N, C-alpha and C positions, 0 to 999 in steps of 0.2 A: 747786301752786300759788309750792315756795321754789323750785322747778328755775327756772320761768320769772321769780321776783323776782332770780335770780342771774345770772339768762342776761343782763335788761335789764341791770342794774349794769354789769355786763362791758361791753358792748354800748356803753353812755353813758359808761363813763370813759375807753375807748378811742377814743370820737367825740371828748370833751370833750380830750384831750391831743393828739389829731389836730388839734384846729381851734385852740385854744390856742398851741399848741405852747412854753409852760411848763412848765418842772418844777421853776425854784427862787425863786420870788418866792411866800413863803408864802401873801399876800393872796389871790390866784387860785388857788392851789392848794385853801387852804379854800371858796375862794366855789364854788368846780367839785367839790367834797365835798360840803358842802352843798347847793348846788342838783341832783347824781344820788340822791342819798339822798334829800332831798323827792319829786323825782320816782317812784322806785322804792316810797316810804312811799303818797304818793297811791295810784299805781297800783292798790295793794294795797288799800288800805280801799274805793275805788271799784268794789273786783271785777273789773279790768278783765286781770289776768293770766291768761292762759289763752293755750291754742295760736294761737288768732289773731291775739292784739296782741305776742304776739312768736314768729312761726314762723322766724326765725333758729335757732330752739333745737337743731333737730337740721341734721346738716351736708347734707339735702335742700335746702334755699334756699341754701345759700354755691353747691351745685354751677352749679344753677339760675340764680344772679346770674350766676358767671364765662359760660355759658352764653351768656347773656345782653346779656354786653358784648361777646362776639366779636358775633353776631347786630347790635348795635350799630354798632360800627367799622365790619363788612361792607357795611352798607346807609349808613352816612355817606357814604363811601367811592365809591356808586351818588350821593350825591344830589349830591353834590359833584362829580364829574365828569359828569355831569347839567346842573347849574348852572354850571359853568365851559366847556360845550363851545358854541362860538359861535354852534352852531345852536340853543340851548337846547332837547334833545329833551324838553321836559317835558310827561306827559299825567296830566293828573289826573284823575282819577275816584270816584266813591263806589261806597262796593259794601256787601252784608253779610255776615257770618261767623256764621256755626252756633257758640254754645258749648255743651258737653259738660260742664262745672261745673256743679256743683250747689249749693257754696256759693257766701255773700256773697265771702267770703275768694279764694275760687278764680276767680270769674269776676270783682274791682276787680285780683288782680294777673296776670289773662290782657288785660283793657283796661287797664291798668299799661304791662302790657309794650309792647302796639301801643301806646299813645302816645311812648314813649320812643324809640322805632324813629325815627330820623329818616326823614321823608318820610311818613309815616303817623299819624294821627291819629284815636284812639277818639271820634267823636261822640255816639253814643247808645247806652245798651243798652236791649234791648225784647225783651220774649217771647224769651228765650233768643237774640237775635242783636247781635251790634254793627255799629252803620253806623261803617265805617271809610272817611276820609280817605285815596286816597294821590298821592302827586307823582308817583311815577314807576309805569306799567303792571309795569317788572319786580318791585315792592314788590306785586303783588295775586294771585300765586302760593298756590293753596290750599294743597298742601303744606307750605309755611312756617307760614302759621296754624295750619294742623294739627298740626305738629311743639308749634310756641307752647306751643298750647293743654295739650295735655298734658303737659308738658314741667313751664307753671306749677300745671297742678292738681296733678302730683305733685312738688310742691317746698314744697305747703302742702297737703299730704295729703287732698286735695279725693277724695271717692270719686266721679270722674266717674260721668256718666252714659251707661250703654248704648245703642246707638244706633250711627246711619251714622257714617262722617265727616264730621267739617265740611265743609261746603259754601261756597262763596265765592259771592256772588250781585255781578255785574258790573251797573255802570248807569255805561252815559259823559255822554247829552248829558240824558237824566232825571233830575231831584232827587229822589233818594227818601220825606224827609221835610218838614215844614212846616218846621222847626227849620234843619234847612241848606240848603232854600232860600231862610229868608229873609237866610241868610251869606252866601251866594252871591253874594246880591243886593245886599249890602254892600259885600261885595268887590269884584264889576263895579263897580258907580258908581265906589268909591275908585281904580280902575283906568284912568279916563278921564282 
């Protein structure tokens, strides 16, 4: 718990300094210090300081975030290229991706990583699968999701479930869930 509290303190101090940009204003410095200490104290009092609430306590998460940033940049270029193309070569699809993560933190990091990647959105998590909406066909590759799932699980020390590699089940015209159906219907109505 002490290690997690210390890591949280350091991360919050760096975050506060990055956002504020002020190092010479006494009132802001004291306010920032009080707020950071208060957050760490409340987190400790609520018994929230563990490996799940401070996953950045080890370098694996930082390595994963660097890899994810690279993947976000690549996907961003694909989406920009498709959108700026006069032919508008977008090909939206809804599909399911199997998850091998066994903890809530592993599943959350994987789903959030998919959503952070431009052109893809995690719509729903259910029964070990993530329902994903993708803007382009090239963003639906099973290998990319397999690698992201393995890396995200590794980053948060998730003991990945043994079993076959994740599969991607594509669906073009057929909508996979009721929630997605309602969303697609609303979007189609606004497009007219």
